[in-house]
N, C-alpha and C positions, 0 to 999 in steps of 0.2 A: 314558622315555630321551632321546625327541626333544626333551623341555624341555631336557636338561641339554646337547644338542648345540647348542642356539640360542645358549648363551653364548660359541660360538666367534666370533660377530659382534664381540664385544668386542676382537677385535685390530685395534684402530684407532689412531690418534694424531692430534693435530691440532698444526699448527704454528702458532707464534705469528706474529703479523702486525703489521707496522708501520702506524701511524696516519697515512695519508697526510696526512688535513687538518692533523695537527700538524706534519707535516715542510713543509708548504706555509705554513703560519703561520713557521715558522722561516725559510724561504726568503725570504719576504715582507719579513720583517725584516732580514734580511741584505742583500736589494737594497736597501732604503731606506738604510741605513748606507752602503752601498756609492756610492749615488748623491749623499749628500749629501757623503760624503769625497773623491769624485772630481771635483766641480765640472766645469767647462766645459774637458774633455780629450778629448772625442770629436770628431771631424771625419773627413769622408772627402770624397775627390777626385771631381770630376764623371766623371773619366775611366772610373771604375768602374762608373758608372750604366749606361752601353750595355751593358756585359757583363751586368750584373744583369737588364737586360730581356730580352735574348736567353735566359739560363737560366731567367727566371721563364716567358716565354712556353712554352718547352719541357717545364717540369714541369708547369704548367697545363694543357696538352693531353694530357698522360698521364694526369692525373687525371680529366680529362674524359671520356676514352675509358674507362678502368677503372669508373668510376661508370656509365657508360652500360651498360656489361655488366652491372653487377651490378643494375641496374634490369630489364634483360630477364631476368635468373635469377629475380629476386623474383617479376615478374608469371608467370612460368611456375609457381613453386612455388604460389603463389595459386591458378592454375587447377586444378590437380592436387588440391590442398586441398579446393576446392569441388566437385569432382567425386565425390571420395571420401564427403565429408559428404553429398550427394544420394543415392548410392548406399544409403550406410548407413543413412540415413533410411527408405528404401523397405523395407530388409530388417528393420528394426525394427518397421516396421509390420505386414508380412506375418507375421512371428513372434508378435506380439501377437494378429493375428486368428487365427492357427491355434492359439495357447493359449485363446483365448475359446471356439472351437468345440469344442476337447477338453474343455475343463470342463463345457461344456452337455451333451456327449453324457455324460459320467460322472454328471453330476446326473441325467438322465433315466434311467440305467441304474440308478442308487442308488434312485430313487422306484419303479422297477417292482420291483426286488428287495425293497422292504419290503412292496409290496402282496403279492407271492407268498409271503412268508414270512408275512404275517398270514393269508393263505387256507391255508396249510399248518397254522398253530397251532390254526386253530379244527378243521380236519378231523381232526388228530390227537389233539387233546382230546377230541373228541366219540367218536373211534374207541376211545381209552384207557378212556373211561368205559364205553363197551359193552362191550369186552372184560372189563373188571373184573366188570361186573355178570354177563356171561354165564358167567365164571368160577365166581363165588359160588353161580350158580343151579345150575350143573352140580353142584357138590359138595354143594349142599344137597338136591336131588332124588335124586343118588346114595345119599345115607344114609336118605331116608325113603319113597322109592319102595318099594312093596310091597302097597298097598291099592289100592282103587279110585281113579279119578282124583278123583271127589267127595271121598273120605275123606283123600287126599293134600292136597287144596285147602283142606281144614279145620285143616292142621298150621299152627301160628303160624308155624314157619320158614317154610314154603311161601309162606304169606301175604306175608311180607316180599321173598321171593325174586319173587312175582308182581308185587308192588308197583315193584320194579327192573326187571322185563320190561316193565313198561308204558312205562317211558321209554325202553327201548330199541326198542320198535315206533314211537315220534314221531321216532327219530334219522333224519336224512337220508341217513347211510350205508347203511341198509338198504332194500334192494329190494324193488318191490311184493310179489313172491312169498314172500319173507321174511317181510314184514310180515302176510301172510295167514296163515301158518304159526303165527305167535306169537298172532295175535289169536284163531283158532281153538283154541289150546291154552289162553289165558287165559280163554277164554268157558267152556270146558269145565269147568276147574278151579274156577271161580268159580259155576258152577251155572247160569248165565245162559242156557244153551242145551242141548240134548241132547248127549250126545257126539257128536263130528263124525265124519264118515267118515273112514278111515285115511288118504287122500291129503291129506286138509287139512292134516296136519304131519308127514308121510311123510320120512324122511331119505333120503340120497342111495342107501343100500343097501337101501331098501325097507322097512326097519324102520319102525314106528310109535312107537318109543321117543321120548319126548320129550327125554331126556337126548341120544339121537342127533341129534336136530333141533337142538338147544341146541349141540353140540360141532361140528356143519357150519358154524352160525353164528358161531361162535368163532373157526374155521379161516379162515372168509372174513374175519372184520373184521380178524384178524391180518395175513392176507395183505394185505388193502387198506393196514393201518398200515405194513408193511414197505415195499411200494410208495410210498407217500407219503413216507417217510424217505428212500428211497433217490432219488427224484426233487427232494426239497429239498436233499440234500448235493449232486447233481450242479448245481442251480441256483445254490448257492452257490459251488462251484468254478468255473463259468462266470463268475459276476460277479466273483470275485476275480481270474482272470486278466487279465478286461478291464479291471479297476480297476489291477492292476500296470502292463498296457501303456500305458495313458492316463499314470499317474503318470511312468513312465518317459519318455514323450515329451513331458510338460510340462517335466521335470527337464532334459531335453537342449536343448528349444526355450530355456529360460530361460538355460541357459549360452550358447546361440548369442547370444540377444540381448543379454547382458551383454558378451560378447566384440565385438559390432558395436556396442554404446553406447561401449565402451573405445576402438576404432578411431576412432569419430566424434569423442569428446572429443580424443583426439589431434590428429586432423585439425583440428579447431576451434583448438586451440591453437597448432597449425604455420600456421595461416591469419592468425590473430592476431598472430604473432609477425613472419610474413612481411610481413602490412600496415603494421606499425609500421615494420618495417626499411625498407619500400619509400617510405615517406612521409620517412623520415628521407635515404634515399638520394636522393631526388629532390630534397629540399632542398639537398643537399650538391652535387649535380650543377647546381641553379640557382646555387648560390653560386659554384662552380668557374668556371661560365660567364661568371657577372658579374666574377669576379675577372680571368677572361682578358681580357676586353673592357676593364676597368679599367687592368690593366697595358697593353693596346695603347696605349690613349688618353693615359696617361702617358708612353709612351717618346715619342711624338710631339712632345712639347715638353720644353723643358729643365726640369729638376727645379729647384723654386725652394729656396732656402735655407728652412730648417726655421725654426721660431719659436725667438725668442732662446732661449739656454741657460736663463735663470732660469724662463721661462715653461714651456719644455717640461719642466724637472726638477721645476716646481711641479705641472704637470697628471701627471706621471708618479708623484710622490709621492703625491698625492691619489687616483690610480687604485689604488695599493698600498693606502692607509689605507681607502679604501671596500671593496676586497676583504676587507681584514683585519677590518674591522669587521663585514661582513656574515656571514663565516664562524665569527666568534667568537659573534655572537648566535643564529644559526639552526641550527648544525650539532652543537650541544651534546648534544642528545638522539640524535641519528642516529651520532655518533660512539659514545656508550656502546653502544648496540645493535648496531653493526657491528663495532666493534674492542674492545669490553669484555667483559663477564662473559655478555651476552645473545648476543653473537657467539659464545661458547664453546657457550652453549647450543644455538644454531642449528645449529653444527656437530655437537654431540651428537645432534641432532635426525636430522642426515643419517646420522650413523654408526650410530645406534640404530633406522635405518628397516628394516633387513633383521631386525633383532630382532623388531620390532614386527611385521612381515608374518610372520614364521616362527611366532611364538607365536599369531597369530590363525588361520593355517592349521591349526596342531595343535589349537586348540581347535574348528574346524568338523569336522576328522576324527574326532576323539574325542568330538565332541558334549559338550564340557566347558565349562560357562558360567564357571566360575571361569578357565580359561585366557585367555577372552576378555576377562574383567576385568583378569587380568593384564598383556595387551597393552595396555590403556588406562593402566593406572598407569605401565608403563613410557614410554608416549609422554609422560603428565604430569610424571613424574621427568624426564625429557632437557630439559625447559622450566622446571621450576621448583626441582629440588633444587639445591643448592650444589656437591655433588660427585655428578652423576647417574650415572656409573660404579659407585660404591659402591652407591647407592641401589638401581639397577636389578639389579645383583649379588646384593644383598639380598633383593629381591622374588623373584627366580628360585631361590634358596636355599631361602627358604621353602616355594615351591609343591613342589620336589624332595622336601624332608623331608616334605611332607603327602602326597606320593605315595608314597614309600616307607613309611612308618607305615602308610597304609590296605593297602597289598599285604601288609605282615605280619601286621595283623589279620585279614585275609580268609583267609590260608592257615591261621592258628590256628582261627578259627572254622569253618572247613570240616572239618577233622577231626572236632570235636566234633560239628557237625550231621550229618555221613555216619552216625557212629556211633549217635547217640542216635534220629536218623529210623529206622534199619534196626532197631533195638531195638522202637521204638513201632508200626513196622509190622507186625512179627511179632506183637506182642500183638494188633493189631486183626485180623489174619488169622484168629486163633484164635476170635475172637469173630462174625465175619461172618456164619457161618452160623446164628447164633441172631437174627438182626435181621430183621424183617419188612421187606416191600415199603415200607410206611408209614413206618418208621423210616428207611429208605434216603432217602426223599423229603425227611423232615424235616431229617436230617443233610445232606442236599446244600444245602436252603434255608438252613440256619445257616452252613453253611460259605460260601455265597454271600453271606450278610450280612456275617460277617466279613471277608470278602475285599473286599467294597465299603466297609467301613468303612475297613481300612487303604488304599485306594485314595483314599478321600475324604480321609484325615488326610494321605497322600502329597501330593496334587493340594493341599491347603490348605497344606501347608509350601512346596510349590514356588511358589504365588502370593506368599507372604510374600518369598520370595528373590528373585523377579523385581521385585516393588515395591521392597525393599531395594537391588537392582542397577539398576534404573532411577533411583533416587534419587542413589546415588553416581555415575552416569554423567552427569546434570544438572550434579551439583557439580562434576565434572571439567570437563564442558563449557563450564560458565560461567568458570571460572577460566582455560581456554585461550583463550576468545575474548578475555576482558579483556587477557591477555598479549599476544595479538594485535592488537588496539584499540590498545594502547600503542607496539607496536613500528612499527604501520603509521604513526601519526601522527608518530613521531620519524623515520622514513625519508622521509616526504613532506616534513617541515620540512628535513630534511639536504639533500635533492634540490633544494628551493627556493633554500637558502642556496648551494650548490655551483653551481648554474645562474646565478645573480646574479652571484657572483663572476666566473664565467666571461664572462658577457656583459659585465662591467665592465673585465676585462683584454683580451677581444677586441676591444672598441669602441675601447680606447686602442691596444693593440697591431697590431691588423689580425689576419686570419685566415691569412696567409702567413708562414711563419716562416723562409723564405729570408733570410740576412743581406743587408739592403737599405743601400748606402752613403747615408750621410748628407751632405747638403751644408752643416749648421749647425755650430753648435759644441758641440751636445748630442745625444746619438741614444738611442733608446729601448732599454733593456736587453732586446732581443728574445731573446738566448741563454737569459738567466735565465727571462725570461716563459714561453719555450717550455717548459723544464722545469716551472715552477709549473702551466701551463695543461695539460700531460700528465698531471701529478700528479692535478689535481683531475678530468680526465676519468675517470680508473681511478677515483676516489672517488665520482664520478657513476655509473659503470657498478656497482661495488660495491654503492652503495644500491640502484640500482634492480634489481639481481639478487636482492639479499637482501629487497627489497619483493616481488617477485614470488614469491620462494620461500616465504616467509612467507605471502603470500596462498594459493599453492597448499597448503601445509601446512594452513591453515585450512578450504580447501574440502573437503579429504581428511579431516579431523576431523569437519567437519559432516556430510559423507555417510556415514562410519562411525557417527556417533551416530545419524542419521536411521533408517539400516537397522536399528541394535539396536533403536531405540524401537519400530519397526513391528513387527519380530519379538516383542518383549516384549507389544506390545499385543493381536497375533494370538494369540499364547501364552495370555495372562490370559481373553480372551474364549474360547477352547476349554475351557481348563480350569474355568473358572466353569459352562460349558453342561454339561460333563462331569460336576460335581458335582451339578448340577441332576437330570439324568437317572439317576443312581448313587442319589440320595436319593429320588428317585420309586420307583425298582425295591426299594430297601430296606422302602419302606413298603408296597408290596404284597406282598413276601416275608414280612415280619412277619406281615400279616395272614393268610397261607396258612398259616404256622406255628402260629399262636395257634388256627386253626380245626381243623388236622389233628392237632394235639398231645391234643387231648380223646379221640382214637379211639385214641390209642398206650396199649398195655397192657405191663404187665411191667417189671422192675428192671432197668435198665441203667446204673447207677452206675459199673461198671467199664469199660464201653465210652465212656461220656460222658468218664470221665478220660483215656482214650486218647487220644479225639479232641481234647479241650481242650489235651492237651500237644502233639499234633501241631499245632493252630494256633497254639501258641506258637513251636514250633520254625520253622513257616513264618514268621512274624512276624520272628523272629531270624535265619534264615539265607537267606531268598529275598532277593537283592539288587533294590533298587528302583533303577532307571536313573535317573540326575540328568538333566532336559530341556535341552536346547541349543536356543534358537531363534536364527538367525544372519539 
């Protein structure tokens, strides 16, 4: 339901923007017409010139003071950002070192645990074999004992038991005293020596009954097996707790590292912005100071008459024509990007930014790779679809429908699975008492093989899904990058055109737009020029801002894509290794099943049918989690 809630972000609107470049071109055309129509009707008196000098000096002095304060503030901002960057760089390094050490400890502990488990497996196997042999020996001897030891030794069944006991004598888990007892019995039974003294294989209760001796050995072997099992469980528990602690530490430090990187990136952005602003402020300060000095020098002498009206008018018209031509030639693509369909799409990207973040967060929380892909599709639709709102709404509605359908299917299937599983388990319980230890081992091995097969099939499907998702992500990233490069080129060309036009107009009209009294018959149209230049400055700001936003969006998309690609790479490698190990385990299990099946007797068709049905129910009913690697 969180996916449905994410659609609330669509409550946004976009206001239409006036195209400032088109407005400037209209103004320039109007200015040119007015200049031609007016002719030589502008002239100002010299008496106004002195007042203009005083006003200009006061205004420029105020601007110099304001710009000086701005420079000081920007320098303080830069120093703060640099200090933050240095601190966060050190923090990131410390966290990385801590993570490396924790990973090394976990690796070493894993290796020690693997060796301990291997040692336990060897001892457990040997003890199990001894227990089985001793149990069969006791059973056989209890049936046939009654004659002399030599006569008993001639019994075929006893001979088979004696052969098995010979292997027990050589087992490493049997101590020297027990070995001596067994060897004495075997020698006596095989007629190799005279009957040994009673103490040679006397049991703990003083009896020389070989069955009692063997029972003592069986009890001791079972006790050793129990102790070994208990020690193995404790060792595995200790390792699991240690692994959980280290894993939690790594996750926590990874989060802290990400936060430090975020703060560092923000500080670097602030540093870059402040550095750029400082350069502009210093240039402005130098310009204001130069203008103040220039005004002072100009006011020390009489203002000369301006150039003849015709020459002045011709120069002004030439400036206007030059600016018009540059704007028309250079800003076409930028206008389309900034104020046409692409700008609407850029606004859509900003409007849908919360949607993308929300859906991506849901994907991480639910470990649902489909939600991660939905977030990437939303970002692509915001930049490429003719109607991004309708496109993204459709994407989310499709996802909601899929989730609701899966929930309904799971509810219906669960009732069937619970009923059928209960019935099958009841039948299985009726036949469990008739199945031998060997059959139980075979059933366990077969169940494990089936489980491995399902796991391998699941891993194989997940590898295919991961490859498909990676391919789609690569296609999406290529399309996004192409759109960005086009927008970047258009904005850069637009900035070049606007800045060229501003330079032409400023060079002609000057940088100060306080109305300056003219002494000739023609004066510059500084009032209109001030409006034109102001609008061009807004357009330049728009182009610069949109260019910066486009680059920031591209960097974010690249970061998301690289993170997803790295997760997919690690996931693919891990799953391929899991498949390899599971296939090796299947080979070993199949070999054991083949060997042990030859020893199993009896008809078990009904039991096999129940097991097969339970296996099918397991395949149908047990949910297989969909992997998510972020």
